C-alpha positions in Angstrom: -0.1 -0.2 0.1 1.0 3.6 -1.0 1.9 5.6 2.5 -0.5 8.7 3.1 0.0 11.4 5.2 -2.7 12.4 7.5 -4.2 15.0 5.2 -4.9 12.3 2.8 -2.3 13.1 0.5 -0.2 10.4 -1.2 3.4 10.6 -0.7 6.1 8.8 -2.7 7.8 5.6 -2.1 11.1 6.0 -1.3 12.9 5.5 -4.3 9.7 5.2 -6.2 9.6 6.1 -10.0 6.3 4.8 -10.7 3.1 6.0 -10.8 2.5 4.9 -6.9 5.3 8.0 -6.8 2.5 10.1 -5.7 1.1 13.9 -5.5 2.8 17.0 -4.5 1.5 20.2 -3.7 2.2 23.2 -6.0 2.8 23.4 -9.6 4.7 20.6 -11.6 5.3 20.1 -15.0 3.1 17.5 -16.8 0.9 17.6 -13.4 -2.8 17.2 -13.2 -5.4 18.5 -11.0 -6.7 16.1 -8.2 -9.3 15.7 -5.5 -10.3 18.9 -4.1 -8.3 21.1 -6.7 -4.9 20.2 -5.4 -2.2 20.1 -8.0 -0.4 16.9 -8.5 3.3 17.2 -10.3 4.4 14.3 -12.6 6.4 11.9 -10.5 10.2 10.8 -11.1 10.3 8.1 -13.7 8.3 10.3 -16.4 9.0 11.9 -19.5 6.4 15.2 -19.8 5.7 17.3 -22.7 4.2 20.3 -21.7 1.1 19.5 -19.3 -0.3 17.4 -21.1 1.8 14.4 -21.6 3.6 12.1 -18.9 5.2 9.0 -20.5 6.4 6.5 -17.6 10.6 6.4 -18.3 13.1 3.6 -16.1 16.4 3.2 -17.0 16.2 -0.4 -17.7 13.4 0.3 -19.9 15.8 2.7 -22.3 18.4 0.1 -22.2 16.1 -2.4 -23.5 14.4 0.0 -25.9 17.7 0.5 -27.6 19.2 -3.1 -27.5 15.6 -3.5 -29.0 16.2 -0.9 -32.1 19.5 -2.5 -32.6 17.8 -5.7 -33.1 15.4 -4.6 -35.2 17.6 -2.7 -37.6 20.2 -6.0 -37.8 16.6 -8.0 -38.5 15.8 -5.3 -41.5 19.1 -5.3 -42.8 19.1 -9.2 -42.9 15.4 -9.2 -44.6 16.9 -6.8 -47.3 20.0 -8.5 -48.0 19.8 -12.5 -47.4 19.0 -15.0 -50.1 19.4 -14.9 -53.7 17.5 -11.3 -54.6 19.1 -9.8 -51.7 20.6 -6.3 -52.5 25.0 -6.6 -51.4 25.6 -5.6 -48.1 28.1 -3.4 -49.5 25.8 -1.5 -52.0 23.1 -1.2 -49.4 23.7 2.2 -47.8 24.0 3.8 -51.6 20.8 1.6 -52.6 18.8 3.2 -49.9 19.7 6.8 -50.3 18.2 6.5 -53.9 21.1 5.1 -55.7 19.8 1.3 -56.5 19.5 0.4 -59.9 18.0 -3.1 -62.1 17.4 -6.0 -59.8 18.2 -3.8 -56.5 15.9 -1.0 -57.1 13.2 -3.8 -58.0 14.0 -5.6 -54.8 13.6 -2.4 -52.5 10.7 -0.3 -54.1 8.7 -3.7 -55.3 9.3 -6.3 -53.4 11.3 -6.4 -49.6 11.3 -2.7 -49.2 7.4 -2.3 -48.8 7.2 -6.0 -47.3 9.8 -5.1 -44.6 8.3 -1.4 -43.7 4.4 -3.0 -43.6 6.1 -5.4 -41.4 7.3 -3.1 -38.8 4.4 -1.0 -38.9 2.1 -3.9 -38.3 4.2 -5.2 -36.1 4.4 -1.8 -33.7 0.7 -1.6 -34.0 0.0 -4.7 -32.6 2.7 -4.7 -30.0 1.0 -1.6 -28.8 -2.7 -2.6 -29.2 -1.9 -5.4 -27.0 -0.1 -3.5 -24.6 -3.3 -1.2 -23.9 -5.2 -4.0 -24.1 -3.6 -5.9 -21.4 -3.3 -2.8 -19.1 -6.9 -2.0 -18.9 -8.2 -5.7 -18.9 -5.2 -6.5 -16.0 -5.0 -9.8 -17.9 -1.5 -11.4 -18.8 -3.3 -13.2 -21.4 -5.5 -10.4 -23.0 -5.1 -9.0 -26.3 -7.6 -7.8 -28.9 -7.8 -11.7 -30.6 -9.9 -12.6 -27.7 -12.5 -10.4 -28.2 -12.9 -11.0 -31.8 -11.3 -8.6 -33.7 -9.0 -10.9 -35.8 -11.6 -13.4 -36.6 -14.4 -10.9 -37.3 -11.6 -9.8 -40.1 -10.8 -13.0 -41.1 -14.7 -13.5 -41.8 -15.3 -10.4 -43.5 -12.4 -11.2 -45.6 -13.5 -14.4 -46.4 -16.8 -13.5 -47.4 -15.6 -11.0 -49.8 -13.7 -13.4 -51.7 -16.3 -15.8 -51.8 -19.2 -13.4 -52.9 -17.0 -10.6 -54.4 -13.9 -12.2 -56.2 -11.8 -9.6 -58.2 -14.4 -6.9 -57.7 -13.7 -6.0 -53.7 -10.2 -6.0 -52.3 -10.1 -8.3 -49.8 -8.1 -6.1 -46.8 -11.6 -4.2 -47.5 -13.9 -6.9 -46.3 -11.2 -8.1 -43.4 -12.0 -4.2 -42.1 -15.7 -4.5 -42.3 -15.4 -7.5 -40.7 -13.2 -6.0 -37.7 -15.6 -3.1 -37.6 -18.8 -5.4 -37.4 -17.1 -7.4 -35.0 -16.1 -4.5 -32.8 -19.9 -3.3 -32.8 -21.2 -6.6 -32.0 -19.4 -7.3 -28.8 -20.1 -3.4 -28.1 -23.7 -4.0 -28.2 -23.7 -7.8 -26.5 -21.7 -6.5 -23.2 -24.4 -4.0 -22.3 -22.1 -1.6 -21.4 -19.7 -0.7 -24.5 -16.3 -1.3 -23.8 -16.2 -0.4 -20.1 -16.2 -3.8 -18.6 -13.4 -5.9 -19.3 -14.8 -9.2 -18.1 -18.2 -9.1 -20.3 -15.9 -7.9 -23.2 -13.8 -11.0 -23.4 -16.6 -13.3 -22.9 -18.6 -11.6 -25.5 -15.5 -11.3 -27.8 -15.0 -15.2 -27.6 -18.7 -15.6 -28.7 -18.0 -13.3 -31.8 -15.2 -14.9 -32.6 -16.4 -18.4 -32.4 -19.3 -17.3 -34.7 -16.5 -15.7 -36.9 -14.4 -19.0 -37.0 -17.4 -21.2 -38.5 -17.9 -18.3 -40.9 -14.2 -18.7 -42.3 -14.4 -22.6 -42.1 -17.8 -22.6 -44.2 -16.0 -20.3 -46.6 -12.9 -21.9 -46.8 -14.6 -25.3 -47.3 -17.0 -24.0 -50.0 -14.6 -22.0 -52.5 -12.6 -23.5 -55.2 -9.3 -25.1 -54.0 -7.2 -22.5 -55.6 -9.0 -19.7 -53.8 -9.1 -21.5 -50.7 -5.1 -21.3 -50.4 -5.2 -18.1 -51.0 -7.8 -16.7 -48.9 -5.9 -19.5 -46.1 -2.7 -17.6 -46.0 -4.7 -14.6 -45.7 -6.7 -15.8 -42.7 -3.4 -16.6 -41.1 -1.9 -13.7 -41.8 0.9 -12.9 -44.3 3.0 -9.6 -45.8 3.5 -11.0 -49.0 2.8 -9.0 -51.7 2.6 -6.1 -49.7 2.4 -2.7 -51.7 3.4 1.0 -50.5 0.0 1.9 -50.5 -0.3 -0.7 -47.5 2.8 1.0 -45.9 1.0 4.3 -45.8 -2.1 2.8 -44.9 -0.4 1.5 -41.2 1.7 4.3 -40.7 -1.1 6.5 -41.0 -2.9 4.7 -38.3 0.1 4.8 -35.9 0.4 8.6 -36.6 -2.9 9.2 -35.3 -3.1 6.6 -32.6 0.4 7.0 -31.0 0.4 10.7 -30.0 -3.6 9.7 -28.6 -1.9 6.4 -26.6 0.9 8.9 -25.1 -1.9 11.3 -23.6 -3.4 8.9 -21.3 0.0 6.6 -21.0 0.1 8.3 -17.5 -3.5 7.5 -16.7 -3.2 4.2 -17.8 0.1 3.4 -15.2 -2.0 5.2 -12.3 -4.9 2.8 -13.5 -3.1 -0.2 -12.8 -3.5 0.5 -9.0 -6.9 0.0 -8.6 -10.1 2.0 -10.3 -10.5 3.5 -6.5 -6.8 4.8 -6.3 -6.9 6.2 -9.8 -10.3 7.8 -9.3 -9.0 9.2 -6.3 -6.1 11.0 -8.3 -8.3 12.1 -10.9 -7.2 9.2 -13.2 -10.8 8.9 -14.3 -10.4 5.3 -15.1 -13.3 4.4 -16.4 -13.1 7.2 -19.3 -9.5 5.7 -19.7 -10.2 2.5 -20.3 -13.1 3.2 -22.9 -10.2 5.3 -24.7 -7.7 2.6 -24.8 -10.1 0.0 -25.9 -11.1 2.4 -28.6 -7.5 2.7 -29.7 -6.4 -0.9 -29.1 -9.5 -1.5 -31.6 -8.1 1.1 -34.2 -4.2 -0.4 -33.9 -5.3 -3.8 -34.2 -7.8 -2.9 -37.2 -5.6 -1.3 -39.1 -3.1 -3.7 -38.7 -5.3 -6.6 -39.8 -6.8 -4.3 -42.8 -2.7 -4.6 -44.4 -2.0 -7.9 -43.0 -4.6 -10.1 -41.9 -5.0 -11.7 -38.5 -1.5 -12.3 -37.4 -1.8 -14.1 -34.0 0.0 -13.8 -30.9 2.1 -10.5 -31.6 -0.4 -8.2 -29.5 0.0 -11.0 -26.7 3.4 -11.8 -26.4 5.3 -8.5 -27.4 3.9 -6.5 -24.0 4.9 -9.6 -21.8 8.2 -9.5 -23.1 8.4 -6.2 -22.4 6.9 -6.6 -18.9 9.8 -9.3 -18.0 12.6 -7.6 -19.6 11.9 -4.7 -17.6 10.7 -6.3 -14.4 8.3 -3.2 -14.0 5.1 -2.5 -13.7 3.2 -0.2 -16.3 1.7 -0.8 -19.9 5.5 0.1 -21.4 3.7 1.1 -24.6 6.7 2.3 -26.6 8.6 -1.0 -26.0 5.7 -3.0 -26.5 5.5 -1.5 -30.0 9.3 -2.1 -30.5 9.3 -5.7 -29.6 6.3 -5.9 -31.7 7.9 -4.8 -34.8 11.0 -7.1 -34.0 9.0 -10.2 -33.2 7.2 -9.8 -36.9 10.1 -8.7 -38.9 11.8 -11.9 -37.4 9.1 -14.1 -38.2 8.6 -12.8 -41.5 12.8 -13.5 -42.2 12.0 -16.6 -41.3 8.9 -17.1 -43.9 11.4 -15.8 -46.6 14.6 -17.3 -45.9 14.0 -20.8 -44.1 14.1 -23.2 -47.1 12.0 -26.2 -45.6 8.7 -24.3 -45.6 8.6 -22.4 -48.8 6.1 -19.5 -48.7 4.6 -20.5 -45.7 2.5 -17.4 -44.3 4.1 -15.2 -41.6 1.2 -15.8 -39.3 2.3 -19.3 -39.3 5.7 -18.2 -37.5 4.0 -16.3 -34.9 1.7 -18.7 -34.0 4.7 -21.2 -33.0 6.4 -18.1 -31.0 3.0 -18.0 -29.5 2.7 -21.2 -28.5 6.5 -21.3 -27.1 5.6 -18.2 -25.0 2.7 -20.1 -23.9 4.0 -23.4 -22.9 7.1 -21.3 -21.2 4.2 -19.6 -19.0 2.6 -23.0 -18.2 6.0 -24.0 -17.5 7.0 -21.3 -15.0 3.5 -21.2 -13.1 4.0 -25.2 -12.8 7.4 -24.7 -11.2 5.8 -22.2 -9.0 3.3 -24.5 -7.6 0.2 -22.5 -9.2 -0.9 -24.9 -11.6 
């Protein structure tokens, strides 16, 4: 429990840098107004931008983020250089600065360049989406997949492929399916997106219905069309274009600043609704905004790459375990999500045993290994 003074003002824990580092009187950069008009300053361990944005920052988080960026750059370099069509490492700097010609230009501009940029943006969107959702639900196994968004997108894509082949882009069906699934979940809960428990239960039901639709369509369409559709509903970065890259990065450009605005409220909210309300964090409003942003990010990612599984689930948990700290770890979750998806796509392109396997199959494998690790860890603790 956080200690309190006799007047009821929360005091900072010794050495604390998280959201529990408490409210202080007077004006503070990035502070907010607490109960009774008391001005609360942004605690140590927060990067403040004016009075509206306060991002939780810890030294270990910065170190892990820098290492993740280095690994992401290495994975991106490998994506562009490995294989028969890869650009040679010596020619890569010149090619990236506009000097690409012939095969190198084709690889960078049409083949691997758009695919890499889409992969980074999609992984970041999934990672950030999962961090928001897990922070709100306080469930380490929570992700937008749980509430049926991915399955709804797959069902929409399947219906378009069956009823309107060649006339409507598959990604528009995926986006419409995701929106419809979220509308059904919103209505089914009876309280919108405010109650995480109802949200998960309603999402499981919608996901089951959507999965049944997908299986019916895959069974009903011709074999060659079913192969293409199966690749999409598992998630794929093959044949991505700069239009797809523009779409996902526009989604990130809109959602990331809004996420930064509620970052401190999310950190405070992890202490419980009662404490968060007392500190002026408006937990109900914050939860609704976080779920909406999570849905927008996930829907944007699904619209360009299909419902790639487990990135939104594993990225926030890896971030939490690497930093060994509380909080949603929004930026780090986005970076790890990008790294996971780029590595998975690198495997999809370069592993000789499984040619042209959708990247979603590899992320499922990553998720399965992670869940197995969790089960073993809990079993050793005696929890299971």
